[in-house]
C-alpha positions as semicolon CSV with decimal commas, in nm:
position;residue;x (nm);y (nm);z (nm)
1;X;0,000;0,000;0,000
2;X;0,272;0,245;0,098
3;X;0,641;0,219;0,020
4;X;0,943;0,443;0,030
5;X;1,302;0,438;-0,081
6;X;1,600;0,667;-0,037
7;X;1,913;0,735;-0,240
8;X;2,233;0,927;-0,186
9;X;2,563;0,917;-0,002
10;X;2,666;1,109;0,307
11;X;2,905;1,340;0,119
12;X;2,741;1,316;-0,222
13;X;2,558;1,606;-0,390
14;X;2,220;1,532;-0,232
15;X;1,982;1,283;-0,080
16;X;1,660;1,174;-0,250
17;X;1,346;1,047;-0,075
18;X;1,061;0,883;-0,268
19;X;0,728;0,793;-0,108
20;X;0,466;0,607;-0,312
21;X;0,107;0,529;-0,218
22;X;0,006;0,847;-0,033
23;X;-0,356;0,934;-0,120
24;X;-0,436;1,244;-0,320
25;X;-0,572;1,553;-0,147
26;X;-0,348;1,559;0,161
27;X;-0,252;1,920;0,242
28;X;0,128;1,931;0,235
29;X;0,388;2,207;0,223
30;X;0,767;2,194;0,247
31;X;0,765;2,321;0,604
32;X;0,571;2,011;0,717
33;X;0,886;1,819;0,626
34;X;1,151;2,077;0,715
35;X;1,032;2,100;1,075
36;X;1,103;1,729;1,122
37;X;1,441;1,755;0,950
38;X;1,536;2,033;1,193
39;X;1,431;1,819;1,490
40;X;1,656;1,538;1,366
41;X;1,957;1,774;1,377
42;X;1,907;1,862;1,744
43;X;2,092;1,725;2,041
44;X;2,385;1,796;2,270
45;X;2,684;1,589;2,168
46;X;2,632;1,618;1,793
47;X;2,931;1,678;1,563
48;X;3,024;1,966;1,334
49;X;2,824;1,821;1,044
50;X;2,506;1,947;1,208
51;X;2,648;2,300;1,192
52;X;2,732;2,265;0,824
53;X;2,401;2,124;0,706
54;X;2,066;2,301;0,731
55;X;1,840;2,037;0,587
56;X;1,546;2,143;0,373
57;X;1,355;1,965;0,098
58;X;1,259;2,055;-0,255
59;X;0,955;1,876;-0,395
60;X;1,035;1,717;-0,731
61;X;0,702;1,544;-0,787
62;X;0,378;1,433;-0,626
63;X;0,270;1,769;-0,480
64;X;0,083;2,049;-0,657
65;X;-0,072;2,365;-0,517
66;X;-0,010;2,251;-0,160
67;X;-0,172;1,908;-0,195
68;X;-0,060;1,557;-0,278
69;X;-0,187;1,438;-0,618
70;X;-0,160;1,061;-0,573
71;X;0,164;1,008;-0,766
72;X;0,501;0,925;-0,604
73;X;0,630;1,209;-0,387
74;X;0,996;1,277;-0,462
75;X;1,200;1,511;-0,241
76;X;1,554;1,641;-0,284
77;X;1,776;1,736;0,011
78;X;2,098;1,911;-0,084
79;X;2,421;1,828;0,102
80;X;2,597;2,156;0,172
81;X;2,919;1,972;0,252
82;X;2,933;1,841;-0,107
83;X;3,146;2,138;-0,212
84;X;3,428;2,003;0,007
85;X;3,400;1,649;-0,130
86;X;3,347;1,692;-0,505
87;X;3,687;1,553;-0,604
88;X;3,657;1,261;-0,363
89;X;3,294;1,168;-0,438
90;X;3,279;1,261;-0,807
91;X;3,105;0,977;-0,996
92;X;3,330;1,028;-1,299
93;X;3,647;0,818;-1,318
94;X;3,976;1,001;-1,269
95;X;4,282;0,925;-1,478
96;X;4,441;0,598;-1,363
97;X;4,126;0,463;-1,198
98;X;3,940;0,146;-1,291
99;X;3,888;0,111;-1,665
100;X;3,739;-0,142;-1,902
101;X;4,017;-0,394;-1,837
102;X;3,900;-0,435;-1,477
103;X;4,236;-0,364;-1,312
104;X;4,239;-0,266;-0,944
105;X;4,165;0,109;-0,920
106;X;4,397;0,359;-0,761
107;X;4,259;0,481;-0,431
108;X;4,119;0,831;-0,425
109;X;4,203;1,089;-0,162
110;X;4,068;1,014;0,187
111;X;4,034;0,646;0,107
112;X;3,939;0,438;0,410
113;X;4,141;0,117;0,446
114;X;4,171;0,122;0,827
115;X;3,821;-0,013;0,886
116;X;3,625;0,073;1,201
117;X;3,509;-0,195;1,446
118;X;3,132;-0,185;1,485
119;X;3,070;-0,020;1,148
120;X;2,971;-0,167;0,810
121;X;3,319;-0,082;0,675
122;X;3,481;-0,426;0,674
123;X;3,179;-0,650;0,613
124;X;3,057;-0,426;0,331
125;X;3,400;-0,395;0,174
126;X;3,435;-0,774;0,162
127;X;3,078;-0,834;0,046
128;X;3,092;-0,586;-0,242
129;X;3,453;-0,646;-0,340
130;X;3,574;-0,290;-0,281
131;X;3,923;-0,168;-0,197
132;X;3,808;0,154;-0,028
133;X;3,559;0,132;0,259
134;X;3,435;0,480;0,168
135;X;3,228;0,304;-0,097
136;X;3,045;0,141;0,195
137;X;3,046;0,397;0,473
138;X;2,907;0,680;0,261
139;X;2,581;0,491;0,224
140;X;2,588;0,315;0,562
141;X;2,618;0,656;0,729
142;X;2,327;0,772;0,944
143;X;2,310;1,073;0,712
144;X;2,077;0,852;0,504
145;X;1,814;0,878;0,777
146;X;1,757;1,240;0,674
147;X;1,575;1,108;0,367
148;X;1,378;0,864;0,583
149;X;1,265;1,144;0,812
150;X;1,151;1,340;0,505
151;X;0,930;1,053;0,383
152;X;0,808;0,995;0,738
153;X;0,709;1,361;0,777
154;X;0,456;1,315;0,498
155;X;0,319;1,009;0,680
156;X;0,299;1,205;1,005
157;X;0,101;1,475;0,825
158;X;-0,136;1,207;0,695
159;X;-0,181;1,047;1,039
160;X;-0,253;1,386;1,197
161;X;-0,561;1,407;0,974
162;X;-0,698;1,119;1,183
163;X;-0,585;1,245;1,524
164;X;-0,276;1,023;1,550
165;X;0,032;1,178;1,711
166;X;0,379;1,030;1,754
167;X;0,632;1,153;2,010
168;X;0,955;1,044;2,178
169;X;1,188;1,127;2,463
170;X;1,524;0,998;2,587
171;X;1,499;0,769;2,889
172;X;1,865;0,667;2,921
173;X;2,198;0,798;2,797
174;X;2,548;0,681;2,879
175;X;2,461;0,493;3,196
176;X;2,221;0,760;3,331
177;X;1,848;0,691;3,360
178;X;1,591;0,966;3,318
179;X;1,285;0,956;3,541
180;X;0,960;0,923;3,348
181;X;0,712;1,188;3,467
182;X;0,416;1,060;3,666
183;X;0,194;1,262;3,432
184;X;0,323;1,294;3,077
185;X;0,302;1,639;2,911
186;X;0,011;1,695;2,676
187;X;0,263;1,772;2,402
188;X;0,552;1,535;2,467
189;X;0,759;1,652;2,172
190;X;0,731;2,019;2,265
191;X;0,859;1,937;2,614
192;X;1,130;1,699;2,490
193;X;1,250;1,930;2,212
194;X;1,302;2,206;2,468
195;X;1,576;1,991;2,622
196;X;1,918;1,971;2,454
197;X;1,902;1,595;2,509
198;X;1,527;1,552;2,448
199;X;1,472;1,420;2,798
200;X;1,184;1,502;3,034
201;X;1,400;1,484;3,348
202;X;1,596;1,810;3,409
203;X;1,818;1,652;3,675
204;X;1,914;1,362;3,449
205;X;1,973;1,609;3,166
206;X;2,245;1,788;3,359
207;X;2,411;1,460;3,457
208;X;2,397;1,343;3,095
209;X;2,556;1,665;2,967
210;X;2,839;1,629;3,218
211;X;2,885;1,267;3,112
212;X;2,899;1,363;2,743
213;X;3,162;1,630;2,815
214;X;3,384;1,379;2,996
215;X;3,348;1,115;2,725
216;X;3,418;1,370;2,451
217;X;3,747;1,462;2,614
218;X;3,830;1,091;2,627
219;X;3,764;1,056;2,253
220;X;3,486;0,808;2,322
221;X;3,114;0,774;2,237
222;X;2,787;0,697;2,415
223;X;2,461;0,514;2,340
224;X;2,120;0,524;2,502
225;X;1,748;0,447;2,493
226;X;1,444;0,644;2,380
227;X;1,073;0,584;2,428
228;X;0,832;0,633;2,139
229;X;0,464;0,690;2,214
230;X;0,187;0,684;1,951
231;X;-0,156;0,810;2,059
232;X;-0,486;0,805;1,870
233;X;-0,455;0,474;1,683
234;X;-0,776;0,273;1,651
235;X;-0,805;-0,091;1,746
236;X;-0,748;-0,320;1,448
237;X;-0,434;-0,210;1,264
238;X;-0,211;-0,502;1,169
239;X;-0,321;-0,865;1,174
240;X;-0,268;-1,197;1,350
241;X;-0,316;-1,414;1,041
242;X;0,034;-1,415;0,890
243;X;0,378;-1,351;1,037
244;X;0,460;-1,065;0,803
245;X;0,135;-0,880;0,877
246;X;0,187;-0,865;1,254
247;X;0,232;-0,499;1,338
248;X;0,474;-0,559;1,625
249;X;0,706;-0,746;1,386
250;X;0,683;-0,470;1,125
251;X;0,759;-0,202;1,382
252;X;1,051;-0,398;1,527
253;X;1,202;-0,446;1,180
254;X;1,171;-0,075;1,106
255;X;1,337;0,024;1,432
256;X;1,619;-0,228;1,391
257;X;1,694;-0,080;1,048
258;X;1,804;0,247;1,209
259;X;2,186;0,267;1,214
260;X;2,336;0,164;1,552
261;X;2,003;0,042;1,695
262;X;2,052;-0,294;1,865
263;X;1,733;-0,353;2,061
264;X;1,358;-0,288;2,053
265;X;1,098;-0,346;2,323
266;X;0,720;-0,309;2,302
267;X;0,549;-0,218;2,627
268;X;0,730;-0,383;2,916
269;X;0,940;-0,584;2,670
270;X;1,200;-0,806;2,837
271;X;1,062;-0,722;3,181
272;X;0,759;-0,938;3,095
273;X;0,983;-1,244;3,097
274;X;1,064;-1,179;3,462
275;X;0,702;-1,152;3,583
276;X;0,399;-1,377;3,623
277;X;0,103;-1,363;3,387
278;X;-0,105;-1,178;3,646
279;X;0,166;-0,912;3,659
280;X;0,192;-0,879;3,282
281;X;-0,144;-0,899;3,107
282;X;-0,370;-0,593;3,095
283;X;-0,714;-0,649;3,244
284;X;-1,007;-0,521;3,038
285;X;-1,317;-0,336;3,154
286;X;-1,613;-0,162;2,985
287;X;-1,563;0,200;2,890
288;X;-1,848;0,378;2,717
289;X;-1,796;0,627;2,434
290;X;-1,450;0,498;2,351
291;X;-1,475;0,391;1,985
292;X;-1,098;0,376;1,928
293;X;-1,074;0,084;2,172
294;X;-1,414;-0,073;2,095
295;X;-1,587;0,072;2,404
296;X;-1,347;-0,098;2,646
297;X;-1,021;-0,001;2,812
298;X;-0,718;-0,171;2,964
299;X;-0,655;-0,102;3,330
300;X;-0,285;-0,090;3,243
301;X;-0,085;-0,079;2,921
302;X;0,198;-0,325;2,983
303;X;0,145;-0,469;2,634
304;X;0,227;-0,131;2,485
305;X;-0,085;-0,105;2,273
306;X;-0,038;-0,429;2,076
307;X;-0,190;-0,775;2,127
308;X;-0,151;-1,057;1,875
309;X;0,012;-0,824;1,625
310;X;-0,292;-0,591;1,628
311;X;-0,335;-0,246;1,782
312;X;-0,566;-0,232;2,085
313;X;-0,646;0,139;2,067
314;X;-0,435;0,207;2,376
315;X;-0,118;0,417;2,331
316;X;0,151;0,234;2,135
317;X;0,474;0,235;2,337
318;X;0,818;0,126;2,215
319;X;1,168;0,144;2,361
320;X;1,464;0,158;2,125
321;X;1,825;0,098;2,230
322;X;2,115;0,254;2,040
323;X;2,476;0,142;2,079
324;X;2,761;0,397;2,100
325;X;2,868;0,537;1,762
326;X;3,143;0,337;1,591
327;X;3,375;0,629;1,513
328;X;3,598;0,708;1,811
329;X;3,838;1,000;1,817
330;X;4,074;0,768;2,005
331;X;4,043;0,484;1,753
332;X;4,016;0,116;1,836
333;X;4,252;-0,146;1,698
334;X;4,179;-0,282;1,351
335;X;4,344;-0,408;1,032
336;X;4,452;-0,197;0,736
337;X;4,292;-0,389;0,448
338;X;4,546;-0,243;0,203
339;X;4,846;-0,394;0,385
340;X;4,697;-0,663;0,608
341;X;4,881;-0,509;0,903
342;X;4,743;-0,409;1,242
343;X;4,644;-0,042;1,262
344;X;4,434;0,214;1,445
345;X;4,088;0,260;1,289
346;X;4,022;0,571;1,081
347;X;3,874;0,866;1,274
348;X;3,601;1,017;1,056
349;X;3,423;1,329;1,183
350;X;3,146;1,208;1,412
351;X;2,916;1,272;1,707
352;X;2,980;1,179;2,068
353;X;2,617;1,065;2,085
354;X;2,316;1,079;1,854
355;X;2,056;0,933;2,088
356;X;1,831;1,246;2,084
357;X;1,828;1,235;1,703
358;X;1,764;0,860;1,708
359;X;1,437;0,929;1,890
360;X;1,320;1,155;1,609
361;X;1,424;0,895;1,350
362;X;1,239;0,626;1,546
363;X;0,927;0,844;1,545
364;X;0,965;0,864;1,169
365;X;1,004;0,490;1,120
366;X;0,694;0,436;1,335
367;X;0,504;0,686;1,119
368;X;0,602;0,503;0,801
369;X;0,487;0,165;0,936
370;X;0,168;0,299;1,095
371;X;0,065;0,499;0,788
372;X;0,112;0,185;0,580
373;X;-0,101;-0,017;0,824
374;X;-0,361;0,261;0,827
375;X;-0,391;0,258;0,448
376;X;-0,390;-0,121;0,449
377;X;-0,698;-0,109;0,673
378;X;-0,883;0,190;0,528
379;X;-0,748;0,220;0,173
380;X;-0,853;0,498;-0,057
381;X;-0,697;0,676;-0,353
382;X;-0,791;1,012;-0,203
383;X;-0,794;1,152;0,147
384;X;-1,171;1,195;0,121
385;X;-1,218;0,827;0,040
386;X;-0,984;0,717;0,319
387;X;-1,168;0,936;0,568
388;X;-1,501;0,790;0,460
389;X;-1,372;0,439;0,517
390;X;-1,223;0,536;0,854
391;X;-1,543;0,706;0,972
392;X;-1,744;0,400;0,871
393;X;-1,513;0,180;1,079
394;X;-1,549;0,408;1,383
395;X;-1,928;0,392;1,347
396;X;-1,902;0,014;1,349
397;X;-1,684;0,019;1,662
398;X;-1,929;0,249;1,839
399;X;-2,200;-0,014;1,793
400;X;-1,993;-0,293;1,945
401;X;-1,942;-0,381;2,314
402;X;-2,192;-0,183;2,520
403;X;-2,279;0,036;2,222
């Protein structure tokens, strides 16, 4: 129903984002996307690249007069840093490089042969038969997620038409836990974005900043965890009937595709394995005038809004764990693939931590999956048709339990 793809390298001329399947008639302007791109660039501990780039999109297709028209939406995001990399990333062959005879090419400037532990450098170089890991790292770079966030911003705009909001905040960074508020803010993102680390705990924020400063001086990096919360989803998205239609599996796959993400939990996640059934499962009770949940409610939300691969209508809650970034300013030991000798890994320009940005990217990946599930359920070539189908489903839910 809905699919997207991205193209571009970290230091290439631009990134391209293509989203296909969005219904016609959705109000959409460039700022709907640019706001999300700016959020992705936030965060204490980011590197100099965030000062160089000021991401903004140019619509190439799929939008006319401020509305989607049903065709693929293509967006271009220029890389400002391209001017410093034109010789290195130029797609044209330089004199002495690989020709028709297939001889081994001469390495360009800033070639990467001292591969980084924890990165795609070595595995990708061996898989694709390259001599320079730059051919791998330029695409494996988290810079690619800029194009994902662009496509996701369109999905977020679509979901907002149906009252669905997606937010995130950092719950852990570098060994420091943030306390979750007893009462969450009405606008979680507004509160989180006001923090340089996108956390809702001011005391933890200060401890995290101090920790980042220490680790930066050490030439090291930090990982962390964010919580993503989706509110306003109706019961019934996803399905139990086939493994690849289960919404929890689709969400987990999307989150695990984010660079450096190594773990995903839904609801209580791994904590469920440590408790009894009575301490895990959410009891159900009648609740009138609640069509999104089928006129019932859960007394708790330990399942995180998903049961059997299907949304329950309760808030969807995910936790995403990100490992420390692979590029250390005090490099780890590796092998120089050009010589076969031991060496110190290359030190590319990098962040100390990108956990705050990861939360925004995770919101985006959730939006892409949920918009797809929404269109799978309610269909429609136009926004008007989709809304008609959605309203009909809500009318049906209102007539169910206790209705």
